[in-house]
Backbone bond lengths (Angstrom), bond angles and torsions (degrees), N, CA, C in turn:
res aa  C-N    CA-C-N  psi(-1)  N-CA   C-N-CA  omega(-1)  CA-C   N-CA-C  phi
1 M - - - 1.461 - - 1.526 109.64 -
2 K 1.334 115.35 151.88 1.448 120.92 176.03 1.524 110.14 -69.52
3 A 1.341 115.22 158.00 1.470 120.15 -176.42 1.525 111.63 -59.55
4 W 1.338 117.67 -37.23 1.461 120.10 -176.22 1.524 111.52 -66.40
5 K 1.342 117.03 -24.72 1.466 119.62 178.71 1.532 111.09 -71.82
6 Y 1.332 116.44 -34.25 1.467 119.23 174.80 1.528 110.19 -67.32
7 V 1.322 116.20 -37.15 1.468 120.08 176.98 1.526 110.26 -63.45
8 L 1.331 117.47 -41.35 1.468 121.41 177.53 1.532 111.26 -62.02
9 L 1.327 116.19 -41.40 1.467 119.49 177.33 1.525 110.70 -62.68
10 L 1.329 116.65 -41.94 1.458 121.02 178.26 1.522 110.62 -60.73
11 I 1.325 116.35 -46.24 1.468 121.03 179.93 1.529 110.60 -62.94
12 A 1.331 117.53 -38.41 1.463 121.24 -178.87 1.524 111.79 -65.43
13 F 1.335 116.63 -33.03 1.469 119.77 -176.85 1.527 112.82 -84.28
14 I 1.323 117.66 -28.76 1.462 120.36 -172.93 1.535 113.39 -55.75
15 P 1.346 120.14 -45.05 1.478 117.98 177.83 1.523 113.16 -59.95
16 L 1.329 117.32 -36.92 1.466 120.67 178.49 1.525 110.94 -62.62
17 L 1.321 115.70 -36.74 1.463 120.09 -179.37 1.525 111.35 -78.52
18 Y 1.320 116.64 -38.25 1.463 120.91 -174.55 1.522 111.85 -68.63
19 F 1.325 117.51 -36.92 1.460 120.72 -172.46 1.527 113.87 -96.04
20 R 1.321 117.70 -4.37 1.464 118.56 178.31 1.518 110.53 -86.55
21 D 1.325 116.19 163.02 1.461 121.23 -179.62 1.522 109.48 -109.76
22 F 1.324 116.34 164.63 1.458 121.01 178.06 1.529 110.06 -68.58
23 T 1.329 116.88 136.87 1.460 120.32 177.25 1.527 109.12 -77.74
24 P 1.346 117.81 144.06 1.467 119.82 -174.88 1.521 114.21 -72.36
25 N 1.324 118.50 -22.90 1.465 119.78 -173.72 1.526 112.58 -75.44
26 N 1.337 116.58 -70.44 1.465 120.01 -174.82 1.522 112.86 -94.43
27 E 1.328 117.19 -46.90 1.456 119.89 -170.35 1.528 112.07 -64.79
28 L 1.322 117.77 -47.26 1.468 119.53 178.73 1.532 111.05 -65.46
29 K 1.325 116.16 -31.63 1.471 119.56 177.25 1.526 110.50 -64.67
30 Y 1.322 117.14 -42.87 1.458 120.36 178.82 1.530 111.03 -63.57
31 L 1.332 116.70 -40.37 1.465 120.13 178.77 1.519 110.70 -64.40
32 S 1.348 116.01 -40.20 1.466 120.14 179.32 1.525 111.44 -64.14
33 I 1.337 115.81 -41.44 1.475 120.20 178.64 1.530 110.00 -63.65
34 A 1.325 116.73 -42.19 1.464 120.68 178.71 1.532 110.69 -64.49
35 D 1.331 117.58 -40.33 1.468 121.27 178.49 1.529 111.16 -62.29
36 E 1.333 116.30 -42.03 1.474 119.59 178.35 1.521 110.87 -63.95
37 A 1.332 116.30 -37.91 1.467 120.05 -179.83 1.526 110.43 -66.37
38 I 1.344 116.60 -41.22 1.469 119.93 178.17 1.521 110.59 -65.90
39 Q 1.330 115.63 -42.79 1.471 120.09 -178.76 1.522 111.86 -65.15
40 N 1.336 116.47 -41.42 1.467 120.99 -176.95 1.521 112.68 -89.98
41 K 1.353 115.70 -4.66 1.470 121.50 -178.13 1.533 111.87 56.34
42 T 1.329 115.21 43.49 1.465 121.43 175.09 1.519 107.94 -112.17
43 F 1.311 117.19 125.24 1.456 120.71 -173.67 1.525 113.16 -113.74
44 L 1.312 117.60 -8.71 1.465 120.89 178.33 1.519 112.32 -119.33
45 T 1.321 117.03 -25.25 1.463 121.92 178.38 1.518 108.46 -111.95
46 F 1.332 116.83 126.02 1.455 120.72 -174.58 1.521 111.16 -115.37
47 Y 1.332 114.94 151.89 1.459 122.25 -177.57 1.519 109.55 -131.00
48 N 1.336 114.94 144.31 1.458 121.99 174.49 1.519 107.88 -118.07
49 H 1.339 115.99 99.80 1.474 122.79 -175.38 1.528 111.05 55.66
50 G 1.332 115.29 45.59 1.455 120.87 175.85 1.508 115.02 87.76
51 Q 1.329 118.21 -12.11 1.460 121.50 179.94 1.533 109.40 -97.64
52 I 1.335 115.51 137.42 1.459 120.39 179.41 1.525 110.13 -55.10
53 Y 1.338 116.41 130.47 1.469 121.70 177.47 1.522 107.70 -116.83
54 A 1.326 116.13 106.07 1.470 121.02 -177.12 1.526 111.63 -120.54
55 D 1.333 117.23 21.54 1.459 120.50 -176.31 1.521 113.01 -73.82
56 K 1.339 117.65 -30.42 1.457 120.86 -174.18 1.526 110.20 -130.48
57 P 1.338 117.52 149.77 1.476 121.02 174.44 1.530 110.60 -65.97
58 P 1.329 117.88 170.46 1.464 119.87 -170.36 1.524 116.82 -82.40
59 L 1.337 120.20 -14.05 1.463 120.52 -170.07 1.529 112.77 -53.86
60 Y 1.329 117.47 -49.30 1.461 119.81 -175.65 1.527 111.08 -67.25
61 F 1.325 116.87 -36.18 1.466 119.74 177.39 1.527 110.46 -66.98
62 W 1.325 117.25 -33.68 1.464 119.74 176.01 1.530 110.26 -63.35
63 I 1.340 116.43 -38.73 1.469 120.08 178.15 1.523 110.39 -62.42
64 I 1.330 116.99 -45.79 1.477 120.96 179.19 1.523 110.43 -63.38
65 M 1.334 116.39 -42.60 1.460 120.78 179.51 1.527 111.07 -64.61
66 A 1.332 117.09 -38.26 1.470 120.84 178.58 1.515 110.35 -64.03
67 G 1.338 117.16 -41.74 1.456 120.61 178.45 1.522 111.76 -62.46
68 K 1.335 116.39 -43.07 1.464 120.29 179.27 1.533 110.56 -65.68
69 S 1.321 117.48 -39.92 1.465 120.91 -179.06 1.531 111.75 -69.13
70 L 1.335 116.72 -37.47 1.466 120.74 -177.99 1.530 112.32 -75.87
71 L 1.339 116.10 -41.96 1.462 120.74 -171.54 1.524 113.40 -99.98
72 G 1.338 116.62 -19.32 1.462 120.03 -178.27 1.512 113.52 87.13
73 F 1.326 117.51 -3.54 1.467 121.94 178.39 1.522 107.98 -156.27
74 H 1.328 115.63 166.70 1.464 120.08 178.48 1.525 109.33 -82.85
75 S 1.315 116.15 111.52 1.463 122.09 -177.87 1.524 109.90 -95.86
76 M 1.326 115.98 119.33 1.461 120.96 176.08 1.526 110.84 -56.97
77 L 1.325 116.58 -43.39 1.464 120.54 -176.64 1.520 111.14 -65.72
78 F 1.338 117.43 -43.93 1.468 120.98 -179.41 1.526 111.10 -61.89
79 I 1.326 117.09 -49.96 1.467 120.04 -176.96 1.530 110.28 -67.77
80 S 1.339 116.70 -36.43 1.463 120.38 -178.66 1.516 112.18 -63.58
81 L 1.321 116.73 -28.76 1.470 119.35 -179.81 1.521 111.41 -59.96
82 F 1.339 117.67 -25.70 1.467 120.72 -179.44 1.522 111.89 -83.21
83 S 1.336 116.72 2.06 1.463 122.16 165.33 1.527 110.45 -107.50
84 L 1.340 115.93 -42.11 1.465 120.44 -175.65 1.525 112.49 -72.17
85 L 1.331 117.50 -48.25 1.470 119.54 -179.47 1.535 112.14 -62.13
86 P 1.354 120.14 -42.76 1.468 118.33 173.47 1.521 113.15 -58.66
87 A 1.357 117.22 -35.98 1.468 119.71 178.38 1.525 110.90 -62.70
88 L 1.333 116.78 -43.19 1.462 120.38 178.77 1.527 111.33 -68.26
89 L 1.331 116.42 -36.21 1.467 119.54 176.99 1.528 111.03 -66.87
90 I 1.325 117.34 -34.18 1.464 120.91 175.68 1.522 110.05 -61.57
91 L 1.337 117.03 -44.67 1.464 120.72 176.61 1.530 110.88 -59.31
92 Y 1.339 115.77 -43.39 1.466 120.57 -178.13 1.537 111.45 -64.16
93 I 1.337 116.34 -44.35 1.472 120.21 -179.09 1.525 110.82 -66.04
94 L 1.347 116.35 -43.76 1.463 119.46 177.72 1.522 110.98 -61.75
95 N 1.330 115.95 -36.86 1.464 120.82 178.37 1.529 110.77 -61.80
96 R 1.329 116.61 -45.18 1.470 120.79 179.14 1.531 110.67 -68.18
97 W 1.326 116.32 -38.88 1.463 120.81 -176.95 1.530 110.84 -65.44
98 L 1.327 116.75 -42.15 1.461 120.78 -173.39 1.525 113.49 -89.59
99 S 1.325 117.73 -13.70 1.464 120.30 -173.52 1.536 114.22 -57.19
100 P 1.354 120.30 -33.79 1.476 117.61 178.19 1.527 113.36 -72.44
101 Y 1.337 117.71 -12.12 1.459 120.55 -170.54 1.524 114.10 -111.24
102 T 1.324 117.90 -6.32 1.461 120.09 179.69 1.520 109.41 -152.71
103 D 1.336 116.57 170.56 1.462 119.28 -176.93 1.529 111.03 -88.18
104 K 1.340 115.77 171.92 1.464 121.58 -174.37 1.517 111.97 -64.72
105 K 1.330 116.86 -35.38 1.464 119.76 -179.62 1.514 111.30 -63.68
106 N 1.327 116.64 -44.78 1.465 120.10 177.89 1.525 111.53 -64.82
107 L 1.336 116.11 -38.55 1.458 120.18 178.75 1.519 111.18 -62.02
108 Q 1.316 116.58 -44.69 1.459 119.87 179.87 1.522 110.92 -65.02
109 T 1.323 116.82 -39.46 1.469 120.46 177.18 1.521 110.76 -62.05
110 C 1.335 116.63 -44.34 1.470 120.96 179.23 1.522 111.00 -61.82
111 N 1.328 116.76 -43.74 1.459 120.93 179.26 1.523 111.20 -60.81
112 L 1.330 116.96 -45.90 1.458 120.77 -177.98 1.529 111.37 -69.30
113 M 1.323 117.12 -36.34 1.469 120.11 176.78 1.521 110.75 -63.08
114 L 1.341 116.09 -41.30 1.462 119.43 -178.59 1.527 111.64 -69.16
115 I 1.337 117.34 -48.28 1.462 120.22 -174.85 1.522 111.64 -68.81
116 T 1.328 118.62 -22.49 1.463 120.62 179.91 1.532 113.17 -98.25
117 S 1.327 117.49 0.34 1.464 119.56 176.04 1.525 109.45 -73.73
118 G 1.329 116.50 145.31 1.460 121.38 -173.13 1.513 114.09 -58.50
119 L 1.334 116.81 -46.51 1.465 120.06 -176.10 1.521 111.24 -67.17
120 F 1.338 117.00 -44.41 1.462 120.30 -178.76 1.528 110.72 -66.92
121 M 1.333 116.57 -46.41 1.457 120.31 179.83 1.523 111.05 -63.48
122 G 1.327 116.10 -41.45 1.466 119.59 178.83 1.516 112.08 -63.23
123 S 1.333 116.55 -42.18 1.466 120.15 179.56 1.520 111.93 -67.05
124 A 1.336 116.56 -26.99 1.463 120.58 178.54 1.518 112.20 -76.79
125 M 1.336 117.32 -12.85 1.461 120.84 -175.41 1.523 113.71 -107.39
126 V 1.334 118.12 -22.17 1.459 119.90 -176.22 1.524 110.42 -90.67
127 L 1.335 115.38 155.37 1.462 121.02 179.71 1.520 108.95 -87.61
128 R 1.304 115.19 82.20 1.458 121.78 177.18 1.525 108.08 -140.13
129 M 1.330 115.34 169.79 1.454 119.25 -177.83 1.534 113.38 -91.93
130 D 1.350 117.22 3.86 1.467 120.67 -173.81 1.523 113.03 -61.34
131 M 1.340 117.41 -49.61 1.459 119.81 -174.78 1.525 111.12 -68.46
132 L 1.323 116.77 -35.48 1.459 120.38 177.13 1.527 110.20 -65.24
133 M 1.330 116.48 -41.90 1.460 120.00 176.88 1.529 110.73 -63.04
134 C 1.346 116.91 -42.64 1.467 120.48 179.31 1.524 111.41 -60.16
135 L 1.331 116.33 -37.06 1.470 119.62 178.08 1.516 110.93 -61.18
136 F 1.328 117.30 -46.76 1.470 119.85 -179.05 1.523 111.44 -67.58
137 I 1.343 117.19 -35.62 1.470 120.36 176.84 1.526 109.57 -63.96
138 L 1.331 116.92 -44.32 1.461 120.37 179.27 1.526 111.23 -64.22
139 L 1.331 117.11 -40.86 1.466 120.07 176.62 1.527 110.69 -60.25
140 A 1.326 116.68 -40.70 1.466 120.43 178.87 1.529 110.84 -63.98
141 L 1.336 116.66 -45.71 1.464 119.93 -178.18 1.528 111.53 -68.52
142 H 1.328 116.35 -38.01 1.476 119.26 178.16 1.524 110.45 -66.08
143 T 1.334 116.25 -40.21 1.469 120.49 178.45 1.526 110.49 -64.00
144 F 1.333 116.10 -43.69 1.471 119.86 176.36 1.525 110.63 -57.54
145 Y 1.329 116.88 -44.67 1.465 120.31 -176.66 1.527 110.90 -65.43
146 K 1.335 116.71 -37.67 1.472 119.08 177.39 1.530 110.17 -63.14
147 I 1.331 116.58 -40.09 1.472 119.34 176.54 1.524 109.90 -64.65
148 Y 1.325 116.43 -40.78 1.469 122.25 -176.77 1.528 111.99 -61.77
149 I 1.349 116.79 -41.35 1.465 119.55 -177.45 1.531 112.30 -92.11
150 G 1.331 116.91 3.64 1.454 120.70 175.57 1.512 115.06 79.01
151 Q 1.345 117.33 25.18 1.459 120.81 179.48 1.528 111.92 -114.38
152 A 1.310 117.09 20.09 1.459 120.98 -177.20 1.523 111.11 -82.51
153 S 1.320 114.75 151.33 1.463 120.34 172.28 1.530 108.04 -85.50
154 P 1.336 118.53 164.88 1.471 120.17 -178.65 1.532 113.60 -57.86
155 R 1.336 117.91 -28.73 1.460 119.97 -177.49 1.520 113.73 -83.16
156 D 1.356 117.67 -10.79 1.466 119.63 -174.03 1.527 112.66 -64.16
157 K 1.338 116.93 -34.10 1.469 118.73 179.37 1.527 111.76 -68.07
158 T 1.331 116.80 -22.58 1.465 120.91 174.40 1.519 110.55 -84.00
159 L 1.325 116.53 -36.88 1.461 120.46 -178.33 1.525 112.15 -69.29
160 L 1.336 118.46 -31.34 1.464 121.24 -177.55 1.529 112.21 -54.58
161 P 1.348 120.34 -54.04 1.462 118.80 178.16 1.521 113.21 -67.26
162 V 1.340 117.60 -27.99 1.469 120.59 177.54 1.529 110.08 -65.37
163 Y 1.330 117.07 -44.13 1.464 120.67 178.33 1.528 110.84 -63.64
164 I 1.334 116.41 -41.44 1.463 119.75 178.65 1.523 110.35 -62.39
165 F 1.339 115.91 -42.63 1.466 119.13 178.10 1.524 111.26 -63.04
166 M 1.327 117.97 -41.93 1.462 120.61 -179.43 1.519 111.35 -63.26
167 A 1.332 117.65 -35.51 1.469 120.53 174.71 1.523 110.07 -65.22
168 L 1.336 116.46 -43.12 1.461 121.07 176.16 1.522 111.52 -62.64
169 F 1.323 116.61 -41.61 1.457 122.54 -176.54 1.531 112.10 -73.52
170 T 1.337 115.98 -15.02 1.462 120.28 179.63 1.517 111.74 -85.72
171 K 1.355 116.92 -44.62 1.467 117.70 -175.54 1.513 115.17 -136.45
172 G 1.310 119.02 -8.96 1.455 118.71 176.64 1.519 113.13 117.41
173 P 1.340 117.39 -159.25 1.474 122.39 -169.28 1.516 115.51 -56.53
174 V 1.342 118.52 -30.93 1.475 118.78 -179.68 1.525 110.43 -62.19
175 G 1.329 117.74 -30.42 1.464 121.39 177.27 1.509 112.70 -66.91
176 L 1.330 117.03 -24.99 1.461 122.33 176.12 1.522 110.94 -87.13
177 L 1.331 116.22 -43.98 1.462 120.60 -172.29 1.527 112.64 -71.61
178 L 1.319 117.49 -40.40 1.466 119.29 -174.39 1.527 112.73 -62.21
179 P 1.348 120.07 -47.97 1.472 117.99 176.77 1.529 112.56 -62.89
180 L 1.328 117.62 -41.93 1.469 120.18 -177.78 1.525 111.25 -64.65
181 V 1.334 116.78 -44.73 1.464 120.03 179.66 1.518 110.77 -66.78
182 S 1.335 117.40 -41.75 1.469 120.75 -179.77 1.525 111.18 -62.15
183 I 1.324 116.30 -45.37 1.468 120.29 179.45 1.529 110.37 -63.10
184 S 1.338 116.40 -43.47 1.468 120.66 -179.16 1.523 111.67 -63.68
185 V 1.330 117.08 -45.69 1.467 120.50 -179.64 1.530 110.44 -63.83
186 F 1.332 116.73 -41.87 1.467 120.39 178.67 1.529 110.19 -59.57
187 L 1.330 116.86 -45.67 1.470 119.81 -178.71 1.522 111.42 -68.34
188 V 1.333 117.36 -33.28 1.472 120.31 176.03 1.524 109.76 -64.10
189 L 1.334 116.39 -45.66 1.463 120.39 -179.60 1.529 111.68 -64.86
190 Q 1.331 116.29 -32.51 1.470 120.71 177.64 1.533 112.08 -84.71
191 K 1.343 115.98 0.21 1.465 122.88 -178.42 1.527 111.66 58.03
192 K 1.345 114.27 40.97 1.467 120.50 -179.74 1.521 111.01 -132.37
193 I 1.327 117.47 29.92 1.456 120.22 -176.90 1.524 111.14 -62.71
194 G 1.321 117.36 -22.95 1.460 120.89 178.16 1.519 113.06 -66.33
195 T 1.334 117.04 -15.57 1.475 120.79 -179.99 1.531 111.99 -93.47
196 F 1.339 117.91 8.59 1.466 121.48 -176.91 1.528 111.20 -53.77
197 G 1.329 116.69 -40.14 1.462 120.94 -179.17 1.512 113.79 -66.43
198 H 1.334 117.08 -18.05 1.469 120.09 176.83 1.525 110.69 -68.39
199 Y 1.329 115.74 -29.87 1.460 120.68 -178.06 1.531 111.62 -97.61
200 L 1.307 115.74 -38.64 1.463 120.69 178.86 1.521 108.19 -129.32
201 G 1.312 114.66 77.06 1.461 120.86 179.88 1.518 111.87 -94.86
202 W 1.329 115.58 -160.45 1.469 120.21 -176.92 1.524 112.10 -61.35
203 K 1.321 116.68 -38.57 1.468 119.92 -179.78 1.527 110.75 -63.36
204 Q 1.339 116.34 -47.00 1.455 120.29 -178.30 1.532 111.46 -65.89
205 W 1.332 116.66 -42.95 1.477 119.05 178.09 1.522 110.90 -66.93
206 G 1.336 116.53 -33.31 1.458 119.86 177.13 1.526 111.67 -63.93
207 I 1.356 116.34 -43.88 1.457 120.38 177.42 1.525 110.29 -62.71
208 L 1.335 116.67 -45.41 1.462 121.11 -178.83 1.526 111.49 -62.15
209 C 1.334 116.79 -45.11 1.467 120.38 179.69 1.518 111.76 -67.05
210 M 1.341 117.27 -37.71 1.447 120.58 179.06 1.536 110.99 -63.38
211 L 1.330 116.45 -44.04 1.464 120.44 178.90 1.529 110.63 -64.57
212 C 1.336 117.20 -41.77 1.466 119.68 177.37 1.533 110.98 -63.57
213 L 1.333 116.04 -39.64 1.463 119.65 -179.56 1.530 111.34 -64.02
214 I 1.323 115.76 -41.38 1.475 119.46 177.56 1.510 110.87 -60.86
C-alpha cells in the first residue's frame, strides 16, 4: 500500500482510541503497576498492590512509565500508539515481504483483510503488549527469510537475535519460542534442518544470551 493509505488507517483509528476508556481488568492493572514502580522508584522489579508481579517483562511497563513521566498523566492515546503503530508496521513489512510474489491488487486485499479482521483490529486497539511482540516476531521471521534466500545485509545476522530478544522482552517466553519453532519447522519442511546453525549459530545465541543476562 502507498504511504498515504497507512496515514488514513492511522487517522481512522485515532478517534476510537481517543474516546475509549481504560478497561478495569488488564489496562487499569498495568497503569497501577506502573504507578507503583514510579512511586517506589523500582524499574526492574514490579509490584501489584504490594505483591510481586513477575508475569510480564519490563518493556511495556517502561513505555507506560515514560508516558506518565512525560505527560504527567496516563494518556490513552500515547499508550495506544504502541499497539496501533506496530499493527501498521506489520502491514508494511508483510507488504514488502510479499510484493515479489504477488501483484499490488492482491497485496492491498490482503492488507485490508488483515486490518479489518476482529482479532487483529482488537489487538491494535487494546493496551497490551501482544501487537508489539508480534511486530518483533515478524521482524525476526522476515530477517531469517532474507538470510535464507541470500538477500540479507551484513547486519541482519546480528539483528535476528536482537529481534527475538525484543519479542521475549516484550511479553515473555512465547516471544522466544514462536520464532525458533517457526524457523525450525520451516527448515524441516524444506529438508534443511541441518543448516539451522547458519541462521542461529554461536554468535547469534551469544548475543541472545548476553541480552537476557543483562
